[in-house]
N, C-alpha and C positions, 0 to 999 in steps of 0.2 A: 503494499500500500503506499509506505512510503517512499518510495520508486515509480510510483504514478505520480503521484503528486510533486515528489519534486521535477519530473520530468515537464508535467504540465507544468506548470511555474516559469520553468525556465524556455518551452515554447511559447507562452505568453511574451512573456520578458522580452523575447524576439520581433515577436512580434508588433510589440507597442516600440521597440525601438527604433524598430525600419518605417514607424508611422504607417503601417498598414492598415486599409480602410477596417472598420470596427462595429461592429452591431449587437448588440444585447439582447435576449427577445424571451416571453416566455412559451412553454409548448403544454398540449396537454393531448390525452388522446386514448382512442384502444388495441388492443391483443388480444389473438390469441394464441395461446402458449400449450405446448404438450412436453409429458416429460417419458421420452422412449425410457422402453427397458429391457434388457436380457431374458428375463423370461417372465414377464406381465404382454397382456395386449392392456394398451393403454389409449387413452381419449382425451382431448383436449378442453381448456376452461377460455372461458374470457375474460378478458382484466382490462384494468386501467393505467396510464401513465400520467401524470403528470409534473414539472418544474421549469429550471431555465438552461438557457442558453445561449453561447456566444461566440462571435463567429469573428474573427482575423484574416482579411485577404478581399480579396478583388477577385479573376479567375479564377485562381485555384485560393483554396483558403481551410483554413484551420478552425474546429468546429468544437471544445470543450462542452460538454450539459451534464446536470446533477439533476435526477430524476427521482423520484417514487413510484415506483410498478406493482402492480399485486400479478402475478402467475400463479400456475400449478400446474395439475395433472388430474384424472380419473384414470385407474388402475384394476384389471379385472386376473383375476385366475385366468389358466385358461380351458380348465374345464369349467369356469363358470361356480365355481363355492365363495370365493373371498375378495371383497371388493374394497375400493374406498376412492378416498376423494385426500388432496391435500395443496392448499393455498395458501403462497407465501407475499409476505409483505417484503420490497426489496430497495436498496439506495442501490443505484445504477450510475455508471459515471463514465459516459462514453468519450470517447477524444477522437473526431474522425476529419480524416484527410480527403476534401474533396474537390471540386471543376467544377466551376458556376457556367452556363451560357445564354447568350439571349441579349436582347435588347435589355433598356434600365428596366423599367416594373417590371418586366414580364422574363424571369429567369428561371430554366429548367437547370436544376445539378446532381450531381451523381454523386457518391459517395462511401466511404470505407476506413474500419480501422478500430482496435480493440474495444473491450468493453469489460469494467471491472464492477461484478453485483456483490452487494452484500446484503445477508439476510439479518433484513429488519424483524420478521415474527413468524412464525409457522404454526399451520391451524389445519389441522389431519384429522380425520373423520373414517376412519378404520373397523371392519366387522371384527368381531371378537375371533373369530375363527385366521382372520388376517393376522392379527395381531400372534396369534398363538402356533400360526403357520411361517409369520416372516418378522422374530425379533428383534432384527435389529433391520427391519423395515426403514426405519426414521430416523437413518443418522445421517445427516443429510449435514453436506458443508456447511459452514458461514460467511464463505466466500467464492464468486467461482473466476474466472479468467474467460472470455466466449471472443465475438466478433458481429459486428456489423456491415450490411451491403445494403443501400437502398439509393430512391432514387427521391427531387422533389424538385416542387416550384414554387418562385415566390413571387405573387402579385401585388407588386406593392410594399406592402408593410406586413402583408397576409405571409405565409408558410405553411406549406400543408411536406408532408415526408410518407413512406411508403418504404418499410427497412422490413429484412428478415437477420431475424439473430440468430446464431446458435453456442456452443459454447465449445472450449477447449478442453476444461477440467468437467469432469464426472460430478453432478451434485450429490451423488451419495453412490462411490467407488463401490461400494458391496451388493449393487444390485444392477450395475454399469447402467445408473441412470444420468443421460442426457437431456436436457432442457431447451428445447428451442421457441421459435415464437415469428411472429408474422406483428409487424407495428403497424399502425395510420395515426397519424399525427397531425395536430393544427396549430401553430403557433404564432408571433405577432411580437414585432421586433419592434421596439424601442425607437432607437436608431441603427 
């Protein structure tokens, strides 16, 4: 975490000292997340995200963000005898590199970069049989590293993004669980 914060601070300082174009804004949206598992059937759940972003640069830009999100998944054993749900509240810190093009008040963008996710809260509803059969199922990591890639559009001060997020680390190494999601967000740039 310290390396990510120091790297972000360094990149921000370089961008500011180069007198790059700067934008600051808020964003919110919805996501659809799944947690894939080696031994269980899984399906997705809908969630939310809300936070702030900054953008440094002109055609090529750096966009750090901080936002809270809700993610999770639904699980069933292959014989359908056991089932359960898990929901997470996360603090997300992506650092995206992007390219924007188009006229001044209508920019199209593509972006990608790493994301650090810290688990703030976990809510499980697992059947009694599920807990007995998979007693170490809920050993979720407190933080993970992943990546995001997507596209967006800016219309004046309004911004919209569609992104895919995948994990580089398992959220639960005991069951090989990896979380991935699609996110759609709308934002507003203050300047």
